[in-house]
C-alpha positions in Angstrom: 69.0 -11.7 -20.7 66.2 -13.0 -22.9 63.8 -10.7 -24.8 61.0 -11.7 -22.4 63.2 -10.9 -19.4 64.2 -7.5 -20.9 60.5 -6.7 -21.5 59.6 -7.6 -17.9 62.5 -5.5 -16.6 61.4 -2.6 -18.7 57.9 -2.8 -17.4 58.9 -3.0 -13.8 61.7 -0.4 -13.8 60.3 3.0 -13.1 60.6 5.6 -15.9 62.8 8.2 -14.2 62.2 10.9 -16.7 58.4 10.4 -16.5 58.6 10.6 -12.7 60.7 13.7 -12.9 58.2 15.2 -15.3 55.4 14.4 -12.8 57.4 16.1 -10.1 57.9 19.2 -12.2 54.2 19.5 -13.1 53.2 19.0 -9.5 55.7 21.6 -8.3 54.4 24.1 -10.9 50.8 23.4 -9.8 51.6 23.7 -6.1 53.6 27.0 -6.6 50.4 28.4 -8.3 48.3 27.3 -5.4 50.7 28.8 -2.8 50.7 32.1 -4.8 47.0 32.3 -4.9 46.7 31.6 -1.2 49.6 34.0 -0.5 51.5 31.4 1.4 55.3 31.2 1.3 57.1 27.9 1.0 59.9 26.2 -0.9 59.3 23.1 -3.0 61.6 20.1 -3.2 61.3 17.3 -5.8 62.6 13.8 -5.6 62.0 10.3 -6.9 61.7 7.5 -4.3 61.3 4.0 -5.8 58.5 4.2 -8.3 56.9 7.5 -7.4 57.6 11.2 -7.6 57.8 12.9 -4.2 57.1 16.6 -3.9 57.7 18.4 -0.6 56.6 21.9 0.5 59.2 22.9 3.0 59.7 26.1 5.1 56.0 26.8 4.9 55.1 30.2 6.3 51.4 31.0 6.8 48.4 28.8 6.4 47.8 25.2 7.7 48.4 23.1 4.6 48.3 19.8 6.6 45.0 20.1 8.5 43.7 17.8 11.2 45.1 14.3 10.8 46.6 15.3 7.4 43.2 15.9 5.8 44.2 19.1 4.0 47.4 17.4 2.9 45.5 14.4 1.5 43.1 16.7 -0.4 46.1 18.8 -1.8 47.8 15.5 -2.9 44.7 14.4 -4.8 44.3 17.8 -6.5 48.0 17.7 -7.4 47.6 14.1 -8.8 44.7 15.3 -10.9 46.7 18.2 -12.3 49.5 15.8 -13.2 47.0 13.4 -14.8 45.4 16.3 -16.8 48.8 17.1 -18.3 50.2 13.6 -18.8 47.1 11.5 -19.4 48.6 9.0 -16.9 47.5 8.1 -13.4 49.9 9.5 -10.9 51.1 7.9 -7.6 52.8 11.1 -6.6 53.4 11.6 -2.9 53.1 15.1 -1.4 54.6 16.1 1.9 54.2 19.4 3.7 56.5 20.5 6.4 57.8 17.0 7.1 54.4 15.8 8.2 54.5 12.4 6.4 58.0 11.6 7.7 56.9 12.3 11.3 53.8 10.3 10.7 55.8 7.4 9.2 57.9 7.3 12.4 54.8 7.4 14.7 53.1 4.6 12.7 56.2 2.3 12.8 56.3 2.7 16.5 52.5 2.0 16.7 52.9 -1.1 14.6 55.7 -2.4 16.8 53.8 -1.6 20.1 50.5 -3.2 18.9 52.5 -6.3 17.6 54.0 -6.7 21.1 50.6 -6.3 22.7 49.1 -9.0 20.4 52.0 -11.4 21.0 51.5 -11.0 24.7 47.7 -11.3 24.7 47.2 -13.7 21.8 44.2 -11.6 20.8 43.7 -9.7 17.5 43.7 -5.9 17.8 41.9 -3.5 15.5 43.3 0.0 15.0 41.4 3.2 14.1 40.7 4.0 10.4 43.7 5.1 8.4 44.6 6.2 4.9 46.2 3.7 2.5 49.6 5.4 3.2 49.2 4.9 6.9 48.0 1.3 6.7 50.9 0.3 4.5 53.4 1.5 7.1 51.6 -0.3 9.9 51.4 -3.5 7.8 55.1 -3.3 7.2 55.9 -2.7 10.9 53.7 -5.7 11.9 55.4 -8.0 9.3 58.8 -6.9 10.7 57.6 -7.9 14.1 56.8 -11.4 12.8 53.0 -11.1 12.8 50.5 -10.6 10.1 47.8 -8.0 9.6 44.8 -7.4 7.4 42.9 -4.3 6.3 39.1 -4.4 6.9 36.2 -2.1 6.3 35.4 0.3 3.5 37.1 3.6 2.6 37.3 6.0 4.3 36.8 3.9 7.4 39.3 1.1 6.4 41.5 0.0 9.3 44.2 -2.5 10.2 43.7 -5.6 12.3 46.8 -7.1 13.8 46.5 -10.9 14.2 48.3 -13.3 16.5 50.9 -15.7 15.1 
């Protein structure tokens, strides 16, 4: 491997120790929040691809997900800020609570497949309701897997996916 290839590989390969550190900082921060709110829950840490993933599991007391995941999104942003404050680096950390994101991922894959089938049948583009970047990415991937293309339109927080005919 040439020096340039090694440098490129180094830049693209995730720094596992840095991601593990992000997870530990996030876990400590979330444990503190749970203690303050007097909410019981266990915290799991993992690294998936190029991001740290922290999950609050076995949550007892309090709704940490909120309507449409709004509380979860807010907690994720606060946790990312706590990580940034300690590391000085922007965090792409993913937070899940009670398996909400995994259930949502399954729902969105099914939605992407269903809408793709509808668009193939009708030949007409179809716009979906506004979604978070996490949700849009899953729908875009499901649409691509169905052989169609999609685009995001609108401005945050009202950005949405449009599924286009072939």
